[in-house]
C-alpha positions in Angstrom: -97.2 -36.9 213.2 -99.9 -37.6 211.0 -100.4 -41.7 212.1 -103.3 -40.9 215.0 -105.7 -38.9 212.6 -105.0 -41.0 209.8 -106.7 -44.3 212.3 -109.0 -42.0 213.8 -110.1 -40.5 209.4 -110.1 -44.6 209.0 -113.0 -45.3 212.1 -114.9 -42.1 210.7 -114.7 -43.5 207.4 -115.8 -46.8 208.6 -118.8 -45.9 210.9 -120.7 -42.3 210.7 -121.9 -43.2 214.0 -118.2 -41.8 215.3 -118.3 -38.3 213.6 -120.2 -36.5 217.1 -116.7 -37.6 218.6 -115.2 -34.3 216.3 -118.0 -32.4 217.0 -117.7 -28.4 218.3 -116.9 -29.4 222.2 -116.7 -25.8 224.6 -114.7 -26.8 227.3 -113.4 -24.2 230.1 -110.2 -22.3 229.5 -109.0 -19.8 232.6 -106.6 -17.9 229.9 -109.3 -18.5 226.9 -111.8 -18.1 228.8 -112.9 -21.5 226.9 -111.5 -23.6 224.0 -112.6 -26.1 221.9 -111.6 -29.5 222.8 -111.7 -31.0 219.9 -110.1 -28.4 217.4 -106.8 -30.2 217.6 -108.6 -33.8 216.0 -110.5 -32.5 213.6 -107.6 -30.6 211.8 -105.2 -33.6 211.9 -108.6 -36.0 210.3 -109.1 -32.6 207.8 -105.7 -32.9 207.3 -105.5 -36.4 206.6 -108.6 -35.7 204.2 -106.6 -33.1 201.7 -103.7 -36.2 201.2 -106.4 -38.2 200.8 -109.1 -36.6 198.9 -112.3 -39.2 197.7 -115.9 -38.8 196.4 -117.3 -40.3 198.8 -115.7 -38.0 201.8 -118.2 -35.3 201.0 -120.8 -35.5 204.2 -117.8 -36.0 206.8 -115.8 -33.4 205.4 -118.7 -31.2 205.4 -119.9 -32.3 209.1 -116.4 -31.5 210.3 -116.8 -28.0 208.6 -120.1 -26.8 210.4 -118.3 -27.5 213.8 -115.7 -25.2 212.9 -118.6 -22.4 211.4 -119.9 -23.4 214.9 -116.6 -22.9 216.8 -116.0 -19.5 215.2 -119.4 -18.6 216.3 -119.2 -19.2 219.5 -115.0 -18.1 219.8 -115.1 -15.1 222.4 -111.2 -14.2 220.7 -112.8 -14.5 217.3 -110.3 -16.2 215.1 -110.2 -17.8 211.8 -107.8 -21.0 211.9 -106.7 -23.4 209.6 -109.0 -26.5 210.2 -111.4 -22.9 208.7 -109.3 -22.9 205.6 -108.6 -25.6 204.9 -111.9 -27.3 205.7 -113.6 -25.0 203.0 -111.1 -25.7 200.5 -111.9 -29.5 200.7 -115.9 -28.5 201.3 -115.7 -26.2 197.7 -114.0 -29.3 195.5 -117.2 -30.7 195.6 -118.9 -28.2 193.3 -122.3 -29.1 195.4 -124.3 -25.4 195.0 -125.8 -26.9 199.1 -122.4 -26.1 200.2 -123.0 -22.2 199.0 -124.9 -21.1 202.3 -123.0 -23.4 204.6 -119.8 -20.7 203.3 -121.7 -17.7 203.7 -122.1 -18.6 206.8 -118.3 -19.2 207.7 -117.4 -15.8 206.4 -120.5 -13.8 208.3 -119.3 -16.3 211.5 -116.9 -13.9 213.5 -114.9 -9.9 212.7 -112.0 -12.4 212.0 -113.4 -14.6 209.4 -115.3 -11.7 208.0 -111.8 -9.8 207.2 -109.7 -13.3 206.7 -112.1 -15.8 205.1 -111.8 -15.6 201.4 -115.4 -14.8 199.6 -114.8 -16.3 196.6 -115.4 -19.6 198.1 -119.0 -18.4 197.4 -118.6 -18.9 193.6 -115.1 -21.4 193.4 -117.7 -24.4 193.2 -120.5 -23.8 191.0 -120.6 -19.9 189.9 -123.2 -20.4 187.9 -125.1 -22.2 191.8 -123.8 -19.4 193.6 -125.4 -16.6 191.7 -128.4 -17.9 191.7 -128.1 -18.4 195.3 -126.9 -14.8 195.5 -129.9 -13.7 193.2 -132.1 -15.0 196.0 -131.2 -13.4 199.0 -132.6 -10.2 201.0 -131.0 -7.1 199.2 -129.0 -6.4 202.0 -127.8 -9.9 202.8 -126.8 -9.2 198.4 -125.7 -6.1 198.9 -123.2 -6.7 202.2 -121.8 -10.0 199.1 -120.9 -7.7 196.7 -118.9 -5.7 199.3 -116.7 -8.5 200.9 -116.0 -9.3 197.0 -115.1 -6.0 196.3 -117.4 -6.0 192.6 -120.4 -7.6 191.6 -120.5 -11.5 191.9 -121.6 -11.6 188.1 -118.0 -9.5 188.0 -116.3 -12.5 189.3 -115.7 -13.9 186.0 -114.7 -17.9 184.9 -111.1 -17.0 184.2 -110.4 -15.3 187.5 -112.2 -18.1 189.0 -109.9 -20.9 187.5 -106.9 -19.0 188.5 -108.3 -18.1 192.0 -108.7 -22.5 192.2 -105.2 -22.5 191.0 -103.7 -21.2 193.6 -105.6 -22.6 196.0 -104.8 -26.6 194.8 -100.8 -24.9 195.5 -102.1 -23.8 198.4 -103.1 -27.3 199.6 -101.1 -30.0 197.6 -102.6 -33.7 197.4 -99.0 -34.2 199.1 -97.0 -33.6 202.1 -93.5 -33.4 200.5 -94.9 -30.4 198.8 -95.6 -28.4 201.5 -93.7 -25.4 202.5 -91.6 -26.9 206.0 -92.7 -23.2 208.0 -96.3 -24.6 207.3 -95.2 -28.3 208.3 -93.9 -26.7 211.3 -96.6 -24.8 212.0 -98.3 -27.5 212.2 -96.0 -29.9 213.9 -96.9 -27.3 216.8 -100.4 -27.4 216.6 -100.4 -31.4 216.6 -98.0 -31.6 219.7 -95.4 -33.7 217.6 -92.7 -30.7 218.9 -89.9 -32.6 217.6 -90.8 -32.7 214.1 -91.5 -29.0 214.2 -88.4 -28.9 215.1 -86.7 -30.2 212.0 -89.1 -29.0 209.6 -88.3 -25.4 210.6 -84.6 -25.7 210.8 -84.7 -27.0 207.2 -87.1 -23.1 206.9 -84.4 -21.6 208.8 -82.0 -22.3 206.3 -83.4 -21.6 203.1 -84.5 -17.3 204.8 -82.4 -14.5 203.8 -82.3 -13.6 207.6 -85.5 -10.3 207.1 -87.1 -9.3 209.4 -90.3 -10.7 208.3 -88.1 -14.3 208.6 -87.0 -13.5 211.8 -90.0 -12.6 213.6 -91.9 -15.9 212.4 -88.6 -17.9 213.4 -88.4 -16.3 216.8 -92.1 -17.3 217.6 -91.9 -20.9 215.9 -88.7 -21.6 218.0 -90.5 -20.3 221.0 -94.0 -22.4 220.7 -91.1 -25.5 219.7 -89.3 -25.2 223.5 -86.3 -23.5 222.5 -86.2 -19.9 223.9 -82.2 -19.9 223.1 -83.1 -20.2 219.1 -85.7 -18.0 219.9 -83.5 -15.3 221.5 -80.9 -15.7 218.9 -83.3 -14.7 216.4 -84.8 -11.9 219.0 -81.4 -10.3 219.1 -80.5 -10.5 214.8 -84.2 -8.9 214.8 -83.0 -5.7 217.1 -80.0 -5.3 215.6 -81.9 -5.0 212.5 -84.0 -2.4 214.3 -81.0 0.3 215.1 -81.3 3.2 214.0 -85.5 3.7 214.4 -86.1 4.3 218.1 -89.6 3.0 217.8 -89.4 -0.2 216.2 -86.0 -0.6 218.0 -87.8 -1.0 221.2 -90.6 -2.9 220.2 -87.9 -5.6 219.5 -86.1 -4.9 222.4 -89.3 -5.8 224.1 -89.4 -9.4 222.2 -85.6 -10.2 225.0 -86.7 -10.0 228.4 -88.9 -13.1 227.9 -86.7 -15.6 227.2 -83.0 -14.5 228.7 -85.7 -14.7 232.1 -86.6 -18.5 231.1 -82.9 -18.5 230.5 -82.3 -17.8 233.5 -80.4 -15.0 232.4 -81.3 -12.1 234.5 -79.3 -9.9 234.9 -79.1 -9.7 231.2 -83.0 -9.1 231.1 -82.7 -6.2 233.7 -80.2 -4.5 231.6 -82.6 -5.0 228.3 -85.6 -3.4 230.9 -83.5 -0.3 232.5 -83.1 0.5 228.4 -87.0 0.1 227.8 -86.7 2.3 230.2 -84.6 4.9 229.4 -86.2 5.0 225.6 -89.5 6.1 227.7 -88.4 9.4 229.3 -86.9 10.3 226.3 -90.6 9.7 224.2 -93.6 10.8 226.9 -95.7 10.5 224.4 -95.2 6.5 224.4 -96.7 6.0 227.7 -100.0 6.2 226.7 -99.6 3.5 224.1 -99.2 -0.3 224.0 -95.1 -0.5 224.3 -95.5 0.4 227.7 -97.7 -1.2 229.4 -95.8 -4.0 227.8 -92.7 -2.8 229.2 -94.4 -2.8 232.6 -95.9 -6.5 231.8 -92.4 -7.5 231.1 -90.9 -5.8 234.2 -93.3 -8.2 235.8 -92.8 -11.1 234.7 -89.3 -10.5 235.5 -89.6 -10.1 239.3 -92.3 -12.6 239.6 -90.0 -15.6 238.5 -89.4 -17.6 240.8 -85.3 -17.5 240.3 -84.9 -13.9 240.2 -82.4 -12.7 242.4 -83.5 -10.5 245.3 -82.4 -7.4 244.3 -83.2 -7.9 240.3 -86.9 -8.8 241.2 -87.2 -5.6 243.8 -86.2 -3.0 240.7 -88.1 -4.7 238.0 -91.1 -4.7 240.3 -90.8 -1.1 241.0 -90.3 0.0 237.5 -93.6 -2.3 236.6 -95.7 -0.6 239.9 -94.4 2.5 238.8 -95.5 2.5 235.5 -99.2 1.2 236.4 -98.9 4.3 239.2 -98.3 6.9 236.0 -101.4 5.7 234.2 -99.9 2.7 232.2 -103.1 1.0 231.0 -103.0 -2.5 233.8 -105.0 -5.0 232.0 -107.0 -8.4 233.7 -103.5 -10.4 233.3 -101.4 -7.1 234.3 -103.0 -6.8 237.3 -102.2 -10.4 238.5 -98.8 -10.7 237.5 -98.7 -7.3 240.2 -100.5 -9.3 242.4 -98.1 -12.1 242.3 -94.2 -9.2 242.0 -95.9 -7.5 245.0 -96.2 -10.6 247.1 -92.9 -11.7 246.4 -90.7 -8.6 247.7 -92.8 -8.5 250.6 -95.4 -5.9 250.0 -98.5 -7.4 251.5 -100.7 -4.5 251.2 -100.0 -3.8 247.1 -100.7 -7.2 246.8 -103.9 -7.0 248.1 -104.5 -4.3 246.4 -103.6 -5.3 242.9 -105.8 -8.7 244.3 -108.8 -6.7 244.6 -108.2 -4.3 241.5 -107.8 -7.8 239.6 -111.2 -9.3 241.6 -112.8 -6.3 240.4 -111.6 -6.2 236.5 -112.3 -10.3 236.7 -115.8 -9.6 237.3 -116.6 -6.3 235.5 -115.7 -8.7 232.2 -116.9 -11.9 232.7 -119.6 -11.7 235.4 -117.6 -12.9 238.3 -115.5 -12.9 240.5 -112.6 -14.4 239.4 -112.4 -17.7 241.8 -108.1 -17.7 241.9 
């Protein structure tokens, strides 16, 4: 999984002029507006640096972390991904006072980093230098740091920082064999090492208790690893655990159709969607929340599948369309799916209406008409 990134790391060590090859590089993306073309390679190199820590790599680590901060500031979907947290850990290890302002930039890069990036990094590398830097800041900025720390910076003592560092060292071990298989499975997905990811996830699943938390993670990871049958099994177990609570049961049922459709089990997918519609009828207040929108979207996904039998396609389309007509919120992606499904059932007029609505919504969000 890491061999190509180990070779890349050596090139970067040999020639700093090649570092811009891993710079933040935004590129257009049809679903996510824009993405960072170099994120995966940057993560791969940072992981290699985790397992091969050298004093001489400070400037390289800082450069890679700077690129992560730039990416987080510019990401239209916010986010605080793995590479940002790993980069912060590696950078803070060098205990350089000059890195504290950059760590603060990471903290305030976007809403997600404000919530999820650990503010103790401001003090972890060099507590005294961190306190001195905070004391030099304008009062409102210093108050913001106090807010995210949950107390005055000087109240964070050396013992607390040492305990925190100990947990961080456990979170980022120096050897791959000491990693949690769950972490390795997630990493393999990001790096595109699908076969290896399946092996690691098999090992992780073998020791899990089968509770809702582990099953939910298993379902999503199996899906990401291209294993819809295995993801379906986890989703079915989640559904069974939720029996007795109709809200959680309905939420769990919603996981099933996507995998049934991928496995070309269209009649079973429609049975699940019919059951969900029955639950909606019993709980009219659910029409106002996201669950109803997701039922509409799942119905349209079934109708839009090229292999879906005609009668099921028609019924699924009518259910999705009816929910939208009855006031279920239809964001851009759902409007596009409704247009496609309407076209497949031969309703050209509604296909045109949904396409027009989708174009207007796209223009409202992005300022231009959707090129599609």
